[in-house]
N, CA, C and O of each residue as an XYZ file, in Angstrom:
576
protein
N      13.952     29.895     -0.896
C      13.553     28.667     -0.828
C      13.753     27.961     -1.759
O      14.421     27.011     -1.352
N      13.499     27.847     -3.096
C      13.795     27.031     -3.926
C      15.713     26.267     -3.238
O      16.000     25.119     -2.899
N      16.404     27.266     -3.282
C      17.841     26.808     -3.025
C      17.805     26.215     -1.719
O      18.942     25.848     -1.423
N      16.961     25.965     -0.802
C      16.527     25.102      0.341
C      16.120     23.831     -0.335
O      16.909     22.889     -0.401
N      14.998     23.776     -0.804
C      14.702     22.660     -1.380
C      15.619     21.987     -1.707
O      15.852     20.966     -1.061
N      16.699     22.469     -3.184
C      17.377     21.851     -3.501
C      18.408     21.491     -3.133
O      19.004     20.791     -3.952
N      19.153     21.763     -1.748
C      20.058     21.511     -1.150
C      19.441     20.065     -0.270
O      20.079     19.056      0.029
N      17.955     20.387      0.010
C      17.849     18.967      1.172
C      17.630     18.118      0.056
O      18.050     17.038      0.473
N      17.089     17.872     -1.522
C      16.987     17.123     -1.785
C      18.429     16.552     -2.520
O      18.469     15.414     -2.987
N      19.712     17.558     -2.572
C      20.686     16.671     -3.016
C      21.413     15.994     -1.964
O      22.219     15.094     -2.199
N      21.067     16.523     -0.520
C      21.655     15.510      0.630
C      20.847     14.562      1.038
O      21.243     13.739      1.864
N      19.827     14.530      0.625
C      18.782     13.184      0.701
C      19.238     12.391     -0.639
O      19.162     11.195     -0.357
N      19.594     12.519     -1.720
C      20.080     11.766     -2.701
C      21.526     11.176     -2.438
O      21.660     10.017     -2.832
N      22.477     11.678     -1.926
C      23.853     11.634     -1.234
C      23.430     10.717     -0.480
O      23.662      9.605     -0.953
N      22.725     10.703      0.835
C      22.603     10.074      1.842
C      21.807      8.781      1.008
O      22.016      7.753      1.652
N      21.290      8.609      0.259
C      20.707      7.672     -0.347
C      21.671      6.095     -0.912
O      21.596      4.874     -0.773
N      22.658      7.257     -1.687
C      23.582      6.340     -3.050
C      24.687      5.711     -1.518
O      25.014      4.525     -1.478
N      25.117      6.682     -0.419
C      25.726      6.160      0.684
C      25.348      4.786      1.306
O      26.053      3.828      1.620
N      23.996      4.999      1.382
C      23.473      3.771      2.043
C      23.297      2.492      0.876
O      23.182      1.392      1.417
N      23.274      2.480     -0.005
C      23.351      1.518     -0.824
C      24.526      0.276     -0.424
O      25.751      0.193     -0.336
N      23.243     -0.675     -0.233
C      24.880     -2.231     -0.041
C      24.959     -2.875     -0.937
O      25.074     -4.092     -0.790
N      24.912     -1.998     -2.858
C      25.663     -2.499     -3.331
C      27.031     -2.993     -3.503
O      27.223     -4.045     -4.113
N      28.040     -2.280     -2.988
C      29.137     -2.746     -2.998
C      29.709     -3.471     -1.644
O      30.874     -3.461     -1.246
N      28.372     -4.212     -0.942
C      28.846     -4.882      0.470
C      28.237     -6.328     -0.185
O      28.809     -7.408     -0.039
N      26.983     -6.144     -0.926
C      26.864     -7.354     -1.588
C      27.884     -8.217     -2.748
O      28.098     -9.430     -2.745
N      28.493     -7.066     -3.839
C      29.271     -7.393     -4.403
C      30.759     -8.038     -3.662
O      31.575     -8.845     -4.107
N      30.711     -7.425     -2.573
C      32.003     -8.121     -1.274
C      31.503     -9.464     -0.947
O      32.254    -10.428     -1.098
N      30.306     -9.616     -0.516
C      29.935    -10.895     -0.007
C      30.170    -12.136     -1.018
O      30.724    -13.186     -0.691
N      29.547    -11.777     -2.570
C      29.933    -12.269     -3.906
C      31.315    -12.860     -4.095
O      31.425    -14.046     -4.406
N      32.340    -12.111     -3.927
C      33.254    -12.275     -3.980
C      34.142    -12.958     -3.268
O      35.232    -13.456     -3.549
N      33.283    -12.886     -1.970
C      33.533    -13.836     -0.762
C      33.298    -15.058     -1.041
O      34.200    -15.871     -0.842
N      32.392    -15.371     -1.421
C      31.924    -16.664     -1.944
C      32.669    -17.574     -3.161
O      32.957    -18.768     -3.082
N      32.876    -16.761     -4.192
C      33.672    -17.382     -4.655
C      35.138    -17.373     -4.518
O      35.786    -17.997     -5.359
N      35.709    -16.788     -3.631
C      37.236    -16.653     -2.734
C      37.081    -18.348     -2.150
O      37.812    -19.322     -2.329
N      35.908    -18.199     -1.457
C      35.811    -19.460     -0.311
C      35.849    -20.638     -0.917
O      36.432    -21.608     -0.431
N      35.096    -20.657     -2.268
C      34.813    -21.735     -2.700
C      36.216    -22.168     -3.256
O      36.597    -23.326     -3.083
N      36.937    -21.310     -3.878
C      38.371    -21.686     -4.628
C      39.044    -21.917     -3.743
O      39.856    -22.688     -4.256
N      39.384    -21.784     -2.497
C      40.566    -21.679     -1.608
C      39.976    -23.271     -0.839
O      40.733    -24.115     -0.361
N      38.725    -23.353     -0.880
C      38.064    -24.648      0.654
C      38.485    -23.431      1.611
O      39.551    -23.573      2.208
N      37.758    -22.246      1.820
C      37.940    -21.587      3.437
C      36.409    -21.753      3.709
O      35.334    -21.309      3.306
N      36.963    -22.729      4.710
C      35.115    -22.911      5.412
C      34.723    -22.518      6.161
O      33.588    -22.699      6.601
N      35.687    -21.738      6.613
C      34.938    -20.424      7.543
C      34.556    -19.338      6.905
O      33.632    -18.602      7.251
N      35.258    -19.209      5.956
C      34.652    -17.861      5.224
C      33.073    -18.612      4.473
O      32.058    -17.916      4.459
N      33.054    -19.709      4.031
C      31.563    -19.825      3.640
C      31.275    -20.332      4.583
O      31.196    -21.484      4.157
N      30.988    -20.408      5.814
C      30.276    -20.703      6.821
C      30.057    -19.104      7.484
O      29.391    -19.049      8.517
N      30.509    -18.036      7.012
C      29.601    -16.826      7.010
C      29.197    -16.005      6.448
O      28.698    -14.966      6.880
N      29.406    -16.471      4.982
C      29.049    -15.781      3.634
C      27.443    -16.747      3.477
O      26.533    -16.243      2.820
N      27.267    -18.036      4.098
C      26.373    -18.736      3.027
C      25.240    -18.661      4.284
O      25.559    -18.772      5.468
N      23.907    -18.460      3.819
C      23.082    -18.869      5.533
C      22.511    -20.175      5.617
O      22.506    -20.966      4.673
N      22.114    -20.364      6.550
C      21.635    -21.690      6.932
C      20.600    -22.145      6.637
O      20.127    -23.065      7.304
N      19.802    -21.511      5.303
C      18.716    -21.994      5.080
C      18.687    -21.759      3.528
O      17.669    -21.675      2.841
N      20.204    -21.654      3.030
C      20.455    -22.166      2.017
C      19.942    -22.781      1.129
O      19.992    -23.992      1.342
N      19.257    -22.396     -0.178
C      18.802    -23.526     -1.629
C      20.167    -23.083     -2.420
O      20.582    -21.933     -2.562
N      20.753    -24.293     -2.894
C      21.764    -24.174     -4.273
C      21.503    -24.908     -5.159
O      21.629    -26.115     -4.954
N      21.112    -24.495     -6.277
C      20.712    -25.153     -6.854
C      21.996    -24.992     -8.099
O      22.334    -23.935     -8.633
N      22.465    -26.117     -8.313
C      23.652    -26.164     -9.549
C      23.041    -25.965    -11.347
O      21.888    -26.199    -11.710
N      24.230    -25.461    -12.278
C      23.758    -26.176    -13.234
C      23.064    -27.010    -14.147
O      22.493    -26.895    -15.232
N      23.403    -28.172    -13.052
C      22.812    -29.507    -13.817
C      22.001    -29.557    -13.123
O      21.912    -30.750    -12.837
N      21.082    -28.881    -12.466
C      19.933    -29.800    -11.467
C      19.727    -29.700    -10.272
O      18.764    -29.278     -9.632
N      21.056    -30.270     -9.885
C      21.437    -30.625     -8.730
C      21.216    -29.801     -7.282
O      22.166    -29.049     -7.062
N      20.165    -29.773     -6.234
C      20.280    -29.182     -5.217
C      20.800    -29.551     -3.945
O      20.682    -30.651     -3.405
N      21.437    -28.452     -3.471
C      22.433    -28.526     -1.858
C      21.866    -27.436     -0.429
O      21.123    -26.472     -0.611
N      22.025    -27.559     -0.025
C      21.997    -27.059      1.312
C      22.984    -26.557      1.549
O      23.788    -26.659      0.622
N      23.441    -25.874      2.649
C      24.220    -25.192      2.759
C      25.168    -26.252      3.853
O      26.350    -25.909      3.832
N      24.971    -27.135      4.546
C      25.460    -28.071      5.188
C      26.149    -29.420      3.581
O      27.272    -29.916      3.481
N      25.311    -29.544      2.924
C      25.099    -30.278      1.890
C      26.752    -30.002      0.870
O      27.732    -30.677      0.553
N      26.302    -28.745      0.692
C      27.389    -28.097     -0.125
C      28.514    -27.654      0.279
O      29.343    -27.152     -0.481
N      28.718    -27.836      1.938
C      30.013    -27.587      2.124
C      30.541    -29.005      2.576
O      31.720    -29.034      2.931
N      29.945    -29.988      2.605
C      30.470    -31.236      2.837
C      30.849    -31.555      1.696
O      31.860    -32.256      1.753
N      30.373    -31.290      0.325
C      30.784    -32.118     -0.837
C      32.499    -31.495     -0.920
O      33.508    -32.138     -1.209
N      32.386    -30.143     -0.582
C      33.741    -29.238     -0.889
C      34.575    -29.827      0.279
O      35.791    -29.837      0.086
N      34.146    -30.296      1.403
C      35.380    -31.086      2.645
C      35.685    -32.476      2.097
O      36.669    -33.152      2.399
N      34.701    -32.818      1.244
C      35.064    -34.622      0.938
C      36.130    -34.640      0.310
O      37.052    -35.410      0.577
N      36.148    -33.527     -0.895
C      36.512    -33.672     -2.217
C      35.441    -33.843     -3.108
O      35.832    -33.613     -4.253
N      34.105    -34.190     -3.058
C      32.990    -34.542     -3.930
C      32.745    -33.593     -4.642
O      31.915    -33.834     -5.518
N      33.142    -32.601     -4.615
C      33.039    -31.033     -5.048
C      34.310    -30.378     -5.048
O      35.187    -30.509     -4.194
N      34.342    -29.627     -6.122
C      35.745    -28.933     -6.143
C      35.865    -28.096     -7.399
O      35.484    -28.515     -8.492
N      36.397    -26.917     -7.219
C      36.502    -25.358     -7.719
C      38.075    -25.204     -8.089
O      38.805    -24.619     -7.290
N      38.651    -25.780     -9.422
C      39.642    -25.242     -9.476
C      39.991    -23.501     -9.738
O      40.809    -22.710     -9.269
N      38.729    -23.418    -10.893
C      39.251    -22.288    -11.230
C      37.758    -21.458    -10.703
O      36.648    -21.984    -10.622
N      38.059    -20.238    -10.431
C      36.407    -19.538    -10.335
C      36.773    -18.074    -10.831
O      37.329    -17.451     -9.926
N      36.638    -17.406    -11.893
C      36.969    -16.165    -12.209
C      35.777    -15.198    -12.824
O      35.307    -15.028    -13.949
N      35.473    -14.531    -11.217
C      34.227    -13.627    -11.912
C      34.384    -12.410    -12.923
O      34.822    -11.300    -12.624
N      33.949    -12.819    -14.160
C      34.154    -11.312    -14.918
C      33.223    -10.562    -14.926
O      33.498     -9.504    -15.493
N      32.129    -10.632    -14.511
C      31.019     -9.355    -13.658
C      30.679     -9.630    -12.997
O      30.551    -10.837    -12.794
N      30.291     -8.737    -12.189
C      29.014     -8.929    -10.865
C      28.263     -7.611    -11.240
O      28.861     -6.538    -11.309
N      26.909     -7.741    -11.482
C      25.652     -6.428    -11.020
C      24.984     -6.831    -10.300
O      24.287     -7.839    -10.412
N      25.110     -5.815     -9.057
C      23.864     -5.841     -8.377
C      22.776     -5.171     -8.029
O      22.814     -3.941     -8.055
N      21.729     -5.779     -7.679
C      20.255     -4.520     -7.954
C      19.875     -5.170     -6.251
O      19.973     -6.284     -5.739
N      19.509     -4.110     -5.868
C      19.352     -4.238     -4.676
C      17.556     -3.782     -4.672
O      17.016     -2.779     -5.139
N      17.096     -4.699     -4.112
C      15.620     -5.015     -3.962
C      15.235     -4.156     -2.426
O      14.123     -3.643     -2.299
N      16.083     -4.087     -1.520
C      15.182     -3.261     -0.348
C      16.397     -3.043      0.689
O      17.513     -3.028      0.170
N      16.341     -2.905      1.826
C      17.587     -2.580      2.323
C      17.875     -3.978      3.589
O      18.350     -3.862      4.719
N      17.500     -4.952      3.045
C      17.817     -6.282      3.378
C      17.748     -7.496      1.964
O      18.308     -8.578      2.143
N      17.123     -7.255      0.762
C      17.633     -8.387     -0.139
C      18.462     -7.109     -1.269
O      18.447     -5.913     -1.562
N      19.129     -8.416     -1.579
C      19.739     -8.110     -2.789
C      20.367     -8.730     -3.852
O      21.163     -9.570     -3.432
N      20.340     -8.671     -4.864
C      20.015    -10.025     -6.165
C      21.675     -9.363     -6.575
O      21.995     -8.180     -6.461
N      22.472    -10.374     -7.015
C      24.135    -10.608     -7.629
C      23.636    -11.504     -8.840
O      23.261    -12.674     -8.922
N      23.823    -10.254     -9.929
C      23.959    -11.470    -11.110
C      25.592    -11.234    -11.843
O      26.101    -10.156    -12.151
N      26.091    -12.410    -11.970
C      27.232    -12.648    -12.580
C      27.562    -13.398    -13.465
O      26.655    -14.131    -13.857
N      28.379    -13.494    -13.877
C      29.465    -14.187    -15.338
C      30.510    -14.625    -14.754
O      31.038    -13.923    -13.892
N      31.241    -16.347    -15.215
C      32.077    -16.317    -14.477
C      32.731    -17.760    -15.452
O      32.046    -18.725    -15.790
N      34.017    -17.588    -15.716
C      34.563    -18.548    -15.629
C      34.676    -19.834    -15.002
O      35.390    -19.447    -14.078
N      34.520    -21.157    -14.760
C      34.466    -21.790    -13.647
C      35.335    -23.252    -14.570
O      35.322    -23.550    -15.765
N      36.062    -23.937    -13.309
C      36.455    -25.135    -13.838
C      36.476    -25.947    -12.389
O      37.163    -25.763    -11.384
N      35.491    -26.878    -12.680
C      35.276    -27.978    -11.429
C      35.194    -29.050    -11.426
O      34.972    -29.406    -12.583
N      35.242    -29.882    -10.763
C      35.492    -31.495    -10.921
C      33.703    -31.728    -11.683
O      32.651    -31.112    -11.510
N      34.010    -32.685    -12.374
C      32.692    -33.167    -13.170
C      31.945    -34.327    -12.063
O      32.242    -34.267    -10.870
N      31.187    -35.129    -12.452
C      30.711    -36.314    -11.382
C      31.378    -37.749    -11.760
O      31.040    -38.807    -11.231
N      32.581    -37.588    -12.966
C      33.355    -38.685    -12.940
C      34.872    -38.380    -12.754
O      35.791    -39.144    -13.047
N      34.980    -37.115    -12.211
C      35.789    -36.713    -11.612
C      37.140    -36.220    -12.257
O      38.289    -36.084    -11.837
N      36.486    -36.005    -13.491
C      37.687    -35.068    -14.663
C      37.416    -33.642    -14.490
O      36.969    -33.444    -13.360
N      37.535    -32.392    -15.305
C      37.977    -31.255    -15.171
C      37.016    -31.116    -15.852
O      36.980    -31.969    -16.739
N      35.477    -29.832    -15.878
C      35.587    -29.496    -16.784
C      34.858    -28.365    -16.882
O      33.798    -28.165    -16.289
N      35.543    -27.430    -17.804
C      35.400    -25.855    -17.740
C      34.490    -25.667    -18.409
O      34.103    -26.479    -19.250
N      33.742    -24.122    -18.095
C      32.277    -23.424    -18.727
C      32.255    -22.390    -18.143
O      32.867    -22.325    -17.077
N      31.560    -21.263    -18.633
C      31.508    -20.343    -18.333
C      29.532    -20.330    -17.669
O      28.574    -20.843    -18.247
N      29.527    -19.568    -16.347
C      28.260    -19.894    -15.851
C      27.833    -18.669    -15.478
O      28.586    -17.948    -14.823
N      26.423    -18.205    -15.878
C      26.003    -17.062    -15.206
C      25.159    -17.423    -14.282
O      24.391    -18.350    -14.538
N      25.113    -16.806    -13.064
C      24.696    -16.690    -11.662
C      23.488    -15.892    -11.511
O      23.250    -14.819    -12.066
N      22.829    -16.470    -10.782
C      21.830    -15.314     -9.533
C      21.970    -15.662     -8.471
O      21.662    -16.808     -8.142
N      22.618    -14.532     -7.382
C      22.656    -14.952     -5.948
C      21.556    -13.895     -5.689
O      21.342    -12.789     -6.185
N      20.805    -14.780     -4.538
C      19.632    -13.714     -4.128
C      20.834    -13.536     -2.405
O      21.304    -14.586     -1.967
N      21.066    -12.600     -1.885
C      21.594    -12.385     -0.590
C      20.586    -11.328      0.395
O      20.225    -10.181      0.132
N      20.314    -12.092      1.504
C      19.777    -11.330      2.659
C      20.323    -10.672      3.764
O      20.612    -11.392      4.719
N      20.523     -9.514      3.855
C      21.350     -8.709      5.514
C      20.364     -9.376      6.810
O      19.173     -9.569      7.056
N      21.461     -9.541      7.326
C      20.723     -9.869      8.613
C      22.087     -9.750      9.901
O      23.220     -9.472      9.508
N      21.841     -9.970     11.297
C      23.013     -9.701     11.838
C      24.612    -10.007     11.717
O      25.594     -9.402     12.147
N      24.421    -11.501     10.757
C      25.694    -11.542     10.370
C      26.294    -11.322      9.113
O      27.189    -11.943      8.540
N      25.388     -9.939      8.657
C      26.005     -9.512      7.678
C      25.058     -9.853      6.334
O      23.984    -10.386      6.610
N      25.261     -9.670      5.262
C      24.909    -10.031      3.446
C      25.051    -11.448      3.506
O      26.224    -11.721      3.761
N      24.348    -12.449      3.377
C      24.544    -14.034      3.577
C      23.693    -14.338      2.568
O      22.575    -13.846      2.418
N      24.345    -15.353      1.700
C      23.922    -15.824      0.515
C      22.591    -16.858      0.653
O      22.736    -17.939      1.223
N      21.591    -16.548      0.224
C      20.585    -17.627      0.550
C      19.938    -18.214     -0.381
O      18.995    -18.912     -0.008
N      20.250    -18.121     -2.004
C      19.575    -18.629     -2.975
C      20.984    -18.157     -4.078
O      21.599    -17.110     -4.283
N      21.068    -19.835     -4.704
C      21.651    -19.577     -5.842
C      21.154    -20.185     -6.862
O      20.484    -21.154     -6.504
N      21.192    -20.028     -8.058
C      20.778    -20.416     -9.305
C      22.060    -20.179    -10.670
O      22.566    -19.129    -11.067
N      22.262    -21.453    -11.079
C      23.300    -20.739    -12.119
C      23.056    -21.442    -13.471
O      22.171    -22.268    -13.247
N      23.415    -21.506    -14.750
C      23.578    -22.037    -16.007
C      24.365    -21.485    -16.646
O      24.989    -20.424    -16.636
N      24.236    -22.591    -17.385
C      26.026    -22.723    -18.631
C      25.388    -21.018    -20.071
O      24.411    -20.692    -20.745
N      26.407    -20.665    -19.832
C      25.721    -19.908    -21.075
C      25.926    -20.701    -22.319
O      26.869    -21.488    -22.393
N      25.041    -20.523    -23.354
C      24.670    -20.911    -24.344
C      25.745    -20.774    -25.481
O      26.086    -19.613    -25.706
N      26.355    -21.779    -26.259
C      27.124    -21.671    -27.013
C      27.134    -20.491    -27.996
O      26.026    -19.989    -27.806
N      27.723    -19.795    -28.894
C      27.323    -18.551    -29.851
C      27.004    -19.148    -31.141
O      26.660    -18.434    -32.083
């Protein structure tokens, strides 16, 4: 009897681990990063949720449409976006958080290039289109 209970527990644990969306959420996180680096607008249309709230490290806020429009017009530009670490925390089967740290070189308001290390919190929601980014919050890493 004990062997059956242990076997059932192991099978359940394996099934839960296999069902974890962490790898898929990390893939969506990296798809966002690649999309903004390459100005891949079809990829961004897919990974960004229609109800996205995107709060930049300077406090500016964008929607999905305004964010993509700024990238298309060249008002916003990512020259470098190298994710150095990504940690995913799954809240439930449809909600996950991605905590990332990365090196960014972006276009500053005055048109110059600005280099920074950003810490980001992304909220992803799973729907019929897959894992989509619904919220972005970033902050500059403090100087040591």
